Wavefront OBJ file of the C-alpha trace (Angstrom):
o trace
v 0.000 0.000 0.000
v 1.050 3.618 -0.390
v 2.278 5.239 2.801
v 0.678 8.342 4.231
v 0.098 9.758 7.695
v -2.888 8.511 9.665
v -5.688 10.976 10.245
v -9.241 10.543 11.483
v -10.357 10.022 7.878
v -7.502 8.834 5.693
v -7.218 10.172 2.182
v -6.118 7.821 -0.559
v -4.635 7.870 -4.029
v -6.461 7.791 -7.357
v -6.115 5.070 -9.957
v -4.237 7.578 -12.103
v -1.681 8.248 -9.359
v -1.155 4.510 -8.840
v -0.750 3.978 -12.593
v 1.804 6.791 -12.762
v 3.856 5.386 -9.884
v 3.673 1.909 -11.424
v 4.867 3.363 -14.736
v 7.839 4.966 -12.974
v 8.778 1.655 -11.342
v 8.435 -0.268 -14.616
v 10.648 2.244 -16.431
v 13.344 1.906 -13.771
v 13.236 -1.858 -14.319
v 13.316 -1.442 -18.103
v 16.198 1.037 -18.150
v 17.990 0.554 -14.855
v 18.048 -3.227 -14.339
v 16.771 -2.622 -10.791
v 13.585 -3.801 -9.132
v 12.497 -0.980 -6.841
v 10.578 -1.803 -3.669
v 8.917 1.624 -3.682
v 8.800 4.762 -5.825
v 7.819 8.364 -5.258
v 6.059 10.691 -7.670
v 4.966 14.326 -7.617
v 1.222 14.885 -7.952
v -0.335 17.830 -9.836
v -0.643 19.909 -6.639
v 2.847 19.160 -5.422
v 2.267 16.276 -2.988
v 4.996 13.628 -3.111
v 3.622 10.279 -1.923
v 5.650 7.079 -1.774
v 4.113 3.907 -3.227
v 5.041 0.320 -2.380
v 5.545 -1.911 -5.428
v 3.721 -5.207 -4.944
v 4.094 -6.720 -8.424
v 7.145 -6.900 -10.698
v 7.827 -8.745 -13.955
v 9.897 -8.182 -17.065
v 10.977 -9.777 -20.309
v 12.658 -8.966 -23.600
v 12.073 -5.254 -24.195
v 9.358 -4.787 -21.571
v 8.828 -4.467 -17.845
v 5.816 -4.093 -15.617
v 5.092 -3.070 -12.048
v 1.956 -3.077 -9.948
v 0.572 -1.152 -6.974
v -2.364 -2.086 -4.758
v -4.672 0.928 -4.703
v -5.368 2.446 -1.303
v -8.405 4.742 -1.443
v -8.066 5.619 2.225
v -11.403 5.821 4.013
v -13.361 6.569 0.856
v -15.916 3.889 -0.164
v -14.200 3.425 -3.522
v -14.990 0.205 -5.407
v -11.412 0.101 -6.696
v -9.896 0.117 -3.201
v -7.551 -2.875 -3.010
v -7.360 -3.344 -6.784
v -3.972 -4.080 -8.343
v -3.003 -1.368 -10.851
v -0.363 -2.681 -13.299
v 1.657 -0.647 -15.784
v 3.612 -2.445 -18.499
v 6.103 -0.390 -20.511
v 7.903 -1.282 -23.716
v 9.935 0.533 -26.292
v 7.808 1.724 -29.228
v 8.143 4.584 -31.721
v 5.885 7.602 -31.647
v 6.417 9.149 -28.214
v 4.255 8.119 -25.282
v 1.239 6.000 -26.252
v -1.389 4.177 -24.209
v -3.115 0.814 -24.416
v -5.887 -0.763 -22.372
v -4.903 -4.057 -20.819
v -7.178 -6.545 -19.083
v -9.681 -4.832 -16.803
v -9.335 -1.364 -18.335
v -12.206 -0.213 -20.507
v -12.445 1.387 -23.920
v -14.531 4.416 -24.780
v -17.320 3.607 -27.249
v -19.509 6.733 -27.163
v -18.841 10.457 -27.700
v -19.194 12.987 -24.899
v -16.293 11.922 -22.694
v -12.922 13.713 -22.563
v -11.402 10.725 -24.388
v -12.408 9.938 -27.984
v -14.281 6.742 -28.889
v -11.939 3.837 -29.546
v -9.366 5.048 -27.039
v -8.443 3.350 -23.753
v -10.454 4.797 -20.861
v -7.473 6.615 -19.401
v -8.450 10.189 -18.618
v -6.447 13.262 -19.681
v -4.799 14.106 -16.340
v -3.513 10.548 -15.726
v -2.209 10.550 -19.315
v -0.410 13.825 -18.614
v 1.016 12.455 -15.359
v 2.307 9.298 -17.028
v 3.701 11.192 -20.019
v 5.548 13.513 -17.656
v 6.989 10.613 -15.653
v 8.200 8.957 -18.871
v 10.029 12.117 -19.950
v 11.523 12.677 -16.497
v 12.705 9.090 -16.169
v 14.004 9.004 -19.738
v 16.113 12.101 -19.041
v 17.377 10.508 -15.835
v 18.582 7.382 -17.668
v 19.567 9.035 -20.953
v 16.911 7.179 -22.951
v 14.416 8.115 -25.627
v 10.873 8.721 -24.293
v 9.323 6.488 -26.965
v 7.281 4.250 -24.714
v 4.022 2.351 -24.976
v 2.194 2.082 -21.637
v -0.385 -0.647 -21.087
v -2.492 -0.307 -17.941
v -4.190 -3.421 -16.566
v -6.430 -3.946 -13.548
v -7.036 -7.654 -12.828
v -10.742 -8.160 -12.131
v -11.504 -4.681 -13.447
v -14.234 -5.844 -15.828
v -16.207 -7.232 -12.895
v -15.558 -4.185 -10.696
v -16.679 -1.886 -13.531
v -20.192 -3.319 -13.335
v -20.510 -1.527 -9.963
v -19.654 1.830 -11.559
v -21.238 4.224 -14.069
v -18.947 3.004 -16.853
v -21.461 0.821 -18.735
v -23.896 3.741 -18.977
v -21.173 6.074 -20.153
v -20.260 3.736 -22.988
v -17.027 2.522 -21.404
v -16.855 -1.183 -22.179
v -14.681 -3.987 -20.865
v -13.412 -2.518 -17.638
v -12.601 0.400 -15.415
v -11.473 3.938 -16.158
v -8.135 5.305 -15.035
v -9.232 8.483 -13.290
v -7.978 11.346 -11.177
v -7.325 15.070 -11.487
v -5.309 15.713 -8.334
v -4.049 12.190 -7.628
v -5.754 12.262 -4.235
v -8.959 10.512 -3.136
v -10.589 12.602 -0.413
v -12.808 10.567 1.927
v -16.535 10.705 1.239
v -16.154 13.543 -1.241
v -19.255 14.391 -3.287
v -17.115 15.703 -6.131
v -16.609 12.359 -7.875
v -20.331 11.587 -7.853
v -21.276 14.993 -9.240
v -18.530 14.737 -11.865
v -20.029 11.420 -12.989
v -23.446 13.062 -13.293
v -21.871 15.742 -15.481
v -20.212 13.120 -17.688
v -23.548 11.335 -18.021
v -25.174 14.522 -19.289
v -22.268 15.083 -21.685
v -22.695 11.592 -23.124
v -26.463 12.035 -23.471
v -25.997 15.340 -25.303
v -23.315 13.967 -27.608
v -25.633 11.132 -28.581
v -28.595 13.494 -29.135
v -30.579 11.748 -26.410
v -33.954 13.559 -26.251
v -35.004 12.427 -22.776
v -32.894 11.789 -19.662
v -33.834 10.925 -16.099
v -32.341 11.479 -12.671
v -33.563 9.357 -9.781
v -32.885 9.209 -6.076
v -32.364 5.455 -5.858
v -32.375 2.097 -7.611
v -36.097 1.395 -7.170
v -37.239 4.733 -8.570
v -34.692 4.436 -11.360
v -36.034 1.040 -12.463
v -39.597 2.363 -12.359
v -38.815 5.482 -14.398
v -36.721 3.610 -16.961
v -39.447 1.000 -17.456
v -42.226 3.614 -17.583
v -40.572 5.561 -20.398
v -38.497 2.812 -22.039
v -35.306 4.855 -21.683
v -31.901 3.471 -22.670
v -29.231 2.995 -20.019
v -27.187 6.008 -21.096
v -30.234 8.239 -20.499
v -30.269 7.318 -16.802
v -28.267 9.806 -14.737
v -27.223 8.525 -11.311
v -28.520 11.566 -9.461
v -28.808 10.106 -5.971
v -29.110 12.977 -3.485
v -27.553 15.534 -5.832
v -30.610 17.035 -7.511
v -29.057 20.492 -7.400
v -25.790 19.319 -8.936
v -27.648 17.659 -11.787
v -30.023 20.540 -12.467
v -27.340 23.252 -12.306
v -25.252 21.453 -14.925
v -28.312 20.689 -17.036
v -29.248 24.378 -17.001
v -25.914 25.156 -18.682
v -25.896 22.040 -20.884
v -29.573 21.418 -21.671
v -31.324 18.421 -23.185
v -34.890 18.482 -24.503
v -36.482 16.678 -21.535
v -35.661 15.622 -17.962
v -37.605 13.350 -15.609
v -36.870 13.425 -11.889
v -38.077 10.421 -9.910
v -37.851 9.374 -6.298
v -39.481 8.151 -3.139
v -41.803 10.240 -1.037
v -39.113 11.378 1.411
v -36.653 12.788 -1.115
v -39.377 14.206 -3.345
v -41.020 15.936 -0.382
v -37.721 17.650 0.416
v -37.341 18.637 -3.241
v -40.910 19.988 -3.170
v -39.960 22.067 -0.138
v -37.053 23.593 -2.036
v -34.120 21.408 -0.948
v -31.548 20.693 -3.643
v -29.239 18.412 -1.672
v -31.486 15.551 -0.596
v -29.063 13.767 1.744
v -30.539 13.073 5.177
v -27.609 14.806 6.836
v -28.008 17.998 4.811
v -31.761 18.542 4.473
v -34.848 17.538 6.420
v -38.588 17.326 5.784
v -40.358 20.324 7.323
v -43.297 18.663 9.052
v -44.690 21.969 10.355
v -44.919 23.201 6.776
v -46.616 19.950 5.750
v -49.141 20.379 8.559
v -49.939 23.870 7.303
v -50.159 22.733 3.673
v -52.710 20.025 4.391
v -54.375 21.734 7.379
v -53.430 18.706 9.440
v -51.901 19.706 12.799
v -51.233 16.035 13.550
v -48.607 15.959 10.820
v -46.232 17.822 13.139
v -45.947 14.541 15.043
v -45.004 12.463 11.994
v -41.558 10.893 12.101
v -41.071 10.403 8.351
v -42.524 11.545 5.062
v -43.729 7.990 4.548
v -45.732 8.200 7.765
v -47.144 11.536 6.611
v -48.113 9.928 3.294
v -49.923 7.170 5.168
v -51.797 9.806 7.173
v -52.732 12.066 4.237
v -53.050 9.535 1.423
v -52.671 10.109 -2.357
v -53.034 13.912 -2.194
v -49.649 14.138 -0.501
v -47.924 12.197 -3.302
v -49.611 14.480 -5.845
v -48.518 17.563 -3.894
v -44.940 16.256 -3.696
v -44.824 15.661 -7.457
v -46.183 19.139 -8.214
v -43.955 20.850 -5.673
v -40.857 19.005 -6.860
v -41.698 20.017 -10.420
v -41.781 23.690 -9.367
v -38.327 23.353 -7.819
v -37.008 21.619 -10.932
v -38.489 24.130 -13.365
v -37.140 27.057 -11.335
v -33.596 25.816 -12.047
v -33.991 25.064 -15.757
v -34.485 27.140 -18.906
v -37.912 27.050 -20.523
v -36.461 25.043 -23.401
v -36.132 21.978 -21.157
v -39.363 20.073 -20.603
v -39.642 18.458 -17.188
v -41.741 16.017 -15.255
v -41.566 14.378 -11.846
v -42.639 10.977 -10.543
v -43.177 9.891 -6.935
v -42.563 6.166 -6.521
v -43.133 3.848 -3.581
v -40.771 1.168 -2.266
v -42.383 -1.487 -4.442
v -41.684 0.550 -7.581
v -45.275 1.702 -8.091
v -45.756 5.200 -9.454
v -47.903 7.108 -6.925
v -48.072 10.478 -8.669
v -46.791 12.312 -11.749
v -46.562 15.984 -12.639
v -45.442 17.819 -15.752
v -45.097 17.365 -19.510
l 1 2 3 4 5 6 7 8 9 10 11 12 13 14 15 16 17 18 19 20 21 22 23 24 25 26 27 28 29 30 31 32 33 34 35 36 37 38 39 40 41 42 43 44 45 46 47 48 49 50 51 52 53 54 55 56 57 58 59 60 61 62 63 64 65 66 67 68 69 70 71 72 73 74 75 76 77 78 79 80 81 82 83 84 85 86 87 88 89 90 91 92 93 94 95 96 97 98 99 100 101 102 103 104 105 106 107 108 109 110 111 112 113 114 115 116 117 118 119 120 121 122 123 124 125 126 127 128 129 130 131 132 133 134 135 136 137 138 139 140 141 142 143 144 145 146 147 148 149 150 151 152 153 154 155 156 157 158 159 160 161 162 163 164 165 166 167 168 169 170 171 172 173 174 175 176 177 178 179 180 181 182 183 184 185 186 187 188 189 190 191 192 193 194 195 196 197 198 199 200 201 202 203 204 205 206 207 208 209 210 211 212 213 214 215 216 217 218 219 220 221 222 223 224 225 226 227 228 229 230 231 232 233 234 235 236 237 238 239 240 241 242 243 244 245 246 247 248 249 250 251 252 253 254 255 256 257 258 259 260 261 262 263 264 265 266 267 268 269 270 271 272 273 274 275 276 277 278 279 280 281 282 283 284 285 286 287 288 289 290 291 292 293 294 295 296 297 298 299 300 301 302 303 304 305 306 307 308 309 310 311 312 313 314 315 316 317 318 319 320 321 322 323 324 325 326 327 328 329 330 331 332 333 334 335 336 337 338 339 340 341 342 343 344 345 346 347 348
């Protein structure tokens, strides 16, 4: 694992940082006839972590090294994955290939063109820089082909947004700073943005953002939407709608359970339980039901009020959604119960 000081919540290192360090180690093996136990690299913001090398191999004209990714305390599906970089001499400067477990881009809208390995621009820049630095150190030409592999990556990728983004066959090599910050919302919101980019590039007329898996299945089935039209919104309604306002599509559906949709109807844009709450006093005033102030959950309030509350939540959520979007974007909202039944719909 990479070494870093312990804190209450440990940060970790991105796949791109691990791939860069592995590339450095493989180049030392290729050019220096040494098998380093650890290597250090400089990240885009100046941090200089040290990475332990856990895999080494080499043959005629090639060498490879591997690092076990440590994502710190972030719930990253690639935590513990082995990131392997194989380097070999090849004309044409620094080039990249996708090995086993690394995906290929198949749809437009991502920062990497279709047909290319799913290795994002900043990791490519980091690896290119490390090739040039190491080549200068050993007096070699920086004409190197880098193949990144992640054993088991195809299976891990099924737990990510990659299939919807048109990345097939494995994981992406990601990272802009090299650092994984624990429980950061940034990666999730960035994935929402990429989903919108892909939908726009493919002229998708109708997209949907849902608060969870049940509502997502219900909305997708109701409208017959393709996978790449489904944006993994989760709690980040505001993040989705702000980006959509600047990068519009013809139509957006927002779907969710009664709790999240009630908060959206009351004007909340971050629907996480730790960052917004249902205002039961306001609900009591809305429905002229003083007893609603004693409700513990929106679901309990729904049971007390009945269908009119689901209809109110759909209409109120629609008002919040429309307030954030240009008139050119058509919108509708669906309130869905835990069994996947649509309780109410508003809009379009």
